[in-house]
C-alpha positions in Angstrom: -6.6 -144.5 -97.8 -10.3 -143.6 -97.4 -11.5 -140.7 -95.3 -12.8 -143.0 -92.5 -9.5 -144.8 -92.1 -7.6 -141.5 -92.3 -9.7 -140.1 -89.4 -9.1 -143.2 -87.4 -5.3 -143.1 -87.9 -4.8 -139.3 -88.3 -2.1 -139.0 -85.6 -0.1 -141.8 -87.2 -0.6 -140.3 -90.7 0.7 -136.8 -89.7 3.7 -138.5 -88.1 4.4 -140.3 -91.4 4.0 -137.1 -93.4 6.3 -135.3 -91.0 8.9 -138.1 -91.7 8.7 -137.3 -95.4 5.9 -139.6 -96.7 3.0 -138.4 -98.9 -0.4 -139.8 -98.1 -3.3 -139.6 -100.5 -6.8 -139.6 -99.0 -9.7 -140.9 -101.1 -13.4 -140.0 -100.9 -15.8 -142.1 -102.7 -13.0 -144.2 -104.1 -11.3 -141.2 -105.8 -8.2 -139.3 -104.7 -9.4 -136.3 -102.8 -6.6 -134.8 -100.7 -2.9 -135.1 -100.1 -1.2 -135.0 -96.8 2.5 -134.2 -97.1 5.4 -132.7 -95.1 5.9 -129.0 -95.0 9.0 -127.5 -96.4 11.7 -126.9 -93.8 11.9 -123.2 -92.9 15.0 -121.3 -93.7 17.2 -121.1 -90.7 17.2 -117.7 -89.0 20.4 -115.7 -89.0 21.8 -115.1 -85.5 24.2 -112.1 -85.3 27.3 -112.8 -83.2 27.3 -116.6 -83.6 30.9 -116.5 -84.8 32.0 -113.8 -82.3 35.5 -114.6 -81.0 36.0 -117.5 -83.5 37.2 -115.6 -86.4 40.0 -113.1 -85.8 39.3 -109.7 -87.5 41.8 -106.9 -88.0 41.2 -103.7 -86.0 38.6 -101.4 -87.7 41.4 -98.9 -88.5 43.2 -101.5 -90.7 39.9 -102.3 -92.5 39.6 -98.6 -93.5 43.1 -98.2 -94.9 43.5 -98.1 -98.7 44.4 -101.4 -100.5 48.0 -101.7 -101.7 48.5 -100.9 -105.4 49.1 -104.6 -106.4 45.8 -105.7 -104.9 44.0 -102.8 -106.6 45.6 -103.8 -109.9 44.6 -107.5 -109.4 41.0 -106.4 -108.9 41.1 -104.8 -112.4 42.2 -108.0 -114.1 39.5 -110.2 -115.8 38.7 -113.5 -114.1 40.3 -116.6 -115.8 
């Protein structure tokens, strides 16, 4: 697509790029620029999203030592 046509249809072109299409713009009959979609940003973490959905033991239970059989299992190599 040449520069003049790209200027005329710019709004349509950015919508197409946003939808995943890559548009090459030519100047003087040679490829000059590329219009393409941006990478999607990584979703932001939101603390507390799962609050109340996953039952957790009380903090005291989390701080207790592990039973001997669980400690021994941690020392075993993975299969």
